[in-house]
N, C-alpha and C positions, 0 to 999 in steps of 0.2 A: 238535489237528491232524486228528483223525478225528471222525466223527459216527456215531451209531447206524445211520443209514440206509446210509452208505457201507460201514461194517464189515459190515452185514448182507448187502450185495451181494457182498462179498469173503469171506464166511464160509468157504465150502467150500475155495477155493484156499488161503486163509491157513491153515486147519486142517490140510489135507493136507500142505502144505509144512512146517508146524511139526512134525507127527508124523514126516515123512520126515527132517527135519534132526536131530531128537532121536534117531531110530533109527540114523542114520548115525554120529552122534557116539558113541553107546553102543557100536556095533560097531567103532568106530575106522576107518570107511571115509572117510578124510579127503578124498579128491577128491570123493566123492559128497556129503559134508557141505558142502564148499565150494560146490558147484554149487547144492544145494537152499537153502543159506543166502542165496546171491546172488539166487536166484529169489524167496525169501521177502521179502528187502529190496525188490526191485523191485515185488512185488505190494502190499506195505504202502504203498509210495510211490504207486502208482497209485490206491489208494483213499483217499488223503489228502483232507481237506476243510478247508483253512485258513480262518480268519475273514477277512473283508474289510472295508475302510473305505469305506463308501458315500459318494459325493460329496454335498455339501449344496446344490449348484447346482440350483435348482428346474427349470431347463430342460434339464438333462443327461439324455442317454440313454446308459446304460452298456453295456459289452460283455456279452453273455449267456454268454460262455465264455472260458477261457484258451486262448491259441494265437496262431499267426501269421495275420495278415490276408492272405488270398491273392487276394481279389477285391473290388472295389467297382464295381458295375455298375448302369447304369440299367435299370429294369424298368417294365412298364406302370403299376404302382401307385406307383412312386417310385424307391427305391434299394435294392439288395441288397448287404449286407456279409457276406462269407463268411470264416469263421475255421477254419483247419486245426488240429486237436488231435493232436499226436504222442503216442506212448505214454508220454512223460515229462511231459506236461502234466496239470494237475488236470482231471478229467473231469466235474465237477459243473457243470450249467447254471443260470444265475440270471436273474431277471426284469430286463429292461433299464429298465423303468418300473414305477411303482406303479399298481395298478389291479385290474380284475376279469378273470378268465379267461373269455372269451366263447365260445371253442370249442377243442376238442382233437380232432385228427383223425389217425388212423393210416393211412399210405399204404404198402401193400406195394410192393416193388421189387427192384432189383438190388443188388449189393455191389461197385460200382466203387471204385477207389482214391479216398479222400476228397479228394485234391488235384486230382482231375479235375473241371473245370467241369461236366461232364455228371452228376456225382454228385448234385448238387442236385435236378434234375428226375427223375432215373432211379432213385436208390437208395431203399431202405426208409427211411421217415422218420416223425416225429411232429411235427405242425404245431400250434403253440399261439398263439392270437390273444389279445392283451391289450388292454384298453381302459381308459384313464384316466378320472377322474371327469368331465373335460370333453369326452370323446368322441374323444380322440386314440388311434389304433390302431396297433399294431405286431404283427409275427408273428415268432416264434422257431421255427426248424426244427431239430430234432435229427435228424441224418442218419447212418445207418450207413455204415461204410466197408468196405474189403477185409477187415480183421481184425475190426472191431467188428461183432458180430452180436446185440447186446442193447441195446435202448433202454429206459430206465427212466423212468417218469413218477411224480412225487410230488404233483402237483396236478391237480385235475379241473375241469370246467366250473363256473362260478359261484363259484369260490374267489377270495377277495380276497388279493392279495399286495402286499408292500411292495417298493420298488426294492431289488434285490439278493437277494431271497428265493430259495431253492433251488427249481428247477423239476423237476430230475431229473438223470440222468447217462447216459453212453454208455460201454460197455465194448467194446473197447480201441481207441485211435486212431480218429478220426472227424472229422466236419465239422458245424459249426453255422452256420446262416445267419440273419441278422436282416434282415427286410424292413421298410423305413421308408416312410412316405407322402411325397409330394412336398412341398417347402417346408422341409425340415430342412437344417441346415448340418452337413455331414460334417466331423468333427474329426480323422480319421485317414487314413493312406495305406496302400496295398498294401506289405507288408513289415514294417509295424509289429507289435510284439508287444502283444497285449491281455491284460489281467487281468480275468477275469470279476467283475462287480460293482463294479469300481474304475475301469477305463479309460473315459473319456468318448469314445464313438465319434461322437456327433452331439449337436446342440443344437436344441431347438425355437425357432423364431423368434417 
């Protein structure tokens, strides 16, 4: 349920809360122990990274993140699907298609609430462009939120990834956008819950 990468990201808060809980229990400060134990459980849950069953449908485009779909909107290049990640969702982002990372771009910005539609173009973000073997391109945007202030990337330019491979993570609560070219068939609706690497959000025609 955890991976080395996610545990490394959560190392310090997990270690501090573990020590604090142990100290409170040893001193018999029960209310403090209860609070730190609850915080430790929440932190461990946040950094979980469960395995996923990647669809075998060759035309499938999967969700890049866990969370509620809050927007499906036409854009100049095609369609944008926005997913809101609450603090209770898995925060690891995954490749929606198999291919090569053609570009990775960091864009500084603001820290608006991730549910705000303006968060996409305004907030700090990391933009990842993937290209399949036949030239089909999609873009994944890891977007910081009001609470999330750390965007982590695990792949760089020219890396080859399989569908569902881990791209990075965001700490804590955030927004992930998937930009798709024109001509794809959208398979989800606003309000649907997506599971990163598993939920088919669109299909290539």
